C-alpha positions, 0 to 999 in steps of 0.5 A: 500500500502506498500514499499519494495526493492529488492537489492535497487530496490524499489516498491510500492505494493498493492492488485489489484484494477481494477480502479488503473490499469493504467499508470496515477495512477502509475506515480502519486504514483511513482513520479519518486522516486520508480522504479515500482508499483506492483499489486497483484492478489490472487488465483491464484497468479499474478503480474502486474507490471508497471515501474515508467513512467507508462509503463507495464513490463512483468517480474521483478526478484527483483519485484517478490521477493518483491511480495512474501515477501508482500504475506508472511507478509500478510499470503496470502501464507504459503508454501515456494514454490509458482508459480506466473503468470507474463506477461512472463508466470508462474514463480516458486519461493521458499523462502530460508530464512525468516531472512533475507528474501531471495527468489530463482526465476527460471528465463525464459531464451530463447536462445541468439537471436536477435529481427531481425534474419537478425541482426548479433549476437552479434550486433556491434554498434558505439557510440561516436567513441566507438564500443560495442558488444551487445548480445540480450537475453530474460529473461522475458524481453529483454536485451542487454548485453554489456561486456566491459573493458572501463567501464566509457565510456560504462556507459556514452554511455549506454543511447545512446545504449538504444536509438539505432534505432533497440532497439527502447527504448524497450531493457534494456541495461546491462553494464558488466565488469569482473575484471581481478585480482579478476574475480569479475563480476560487472553489471549496468543496464539502464532499460526501463522506469526507467534509471539507476537502483540500480540492475536488476534481469532479467539483472543479469540473462541475463549477466550470460547467455551471460557470460556462452555462451561465456565461460567466466564463469563456469556453477555454482552459482556465485555472481554478484555485482551491485549498489544494492549489491550482488546477487547469480545467477546460470543457470536459477535462481537468489537468492536475498533479499527483504526488507519491508521498510514502509507503503506508506504515501501520501504526 
């Protein structure tokens, strides 16, 4: 087992073993310290990913880059382009740099839609006397993108937005702000099974898609800033780093 991070989103990665493929093992090893546990299957390449609380995830933009890095380090792959089976289908990846290790991930993006067609788009919700527009979109997993100017209030309210009844603790919440002077886009994600996380690749893709749909950005590659650093994002893809940290040492 080894530890990697993708934009400071941390993962334990190990070859797939059926006897380990369960929530109890994952929680035992993650200990609330690592964001997730990734099992790697070979021939064909497949990612099985758990959140730190033992819940299964279908897709993770940061995790899949770390998986590619793991496989490259162990010479399980030799090509730059590799397809990975995920819970959201086959995802295309491409290694674009070795040092630093950067991977482009083609992200599945559905049209902006809601969990329930009867819910208006965006969904306007009230939390602590603040009204937030939530744009629901699926980028491998469900995200609720909230574009705000009142950043501090929105960050404080993110856990309550996550708990809002229609979302049922299933939708990741992305708080997004576009700086007026620099046009810099900042994002912070409250992730299912983790809470606030340093960065979230599917969340960055979701934010880009919503901003593009609303006409707030142009259809070109941009950078977004999260607690984990910068990530490049374009229409239907992200480019970001992976870093090997160390071999997992049991305490």
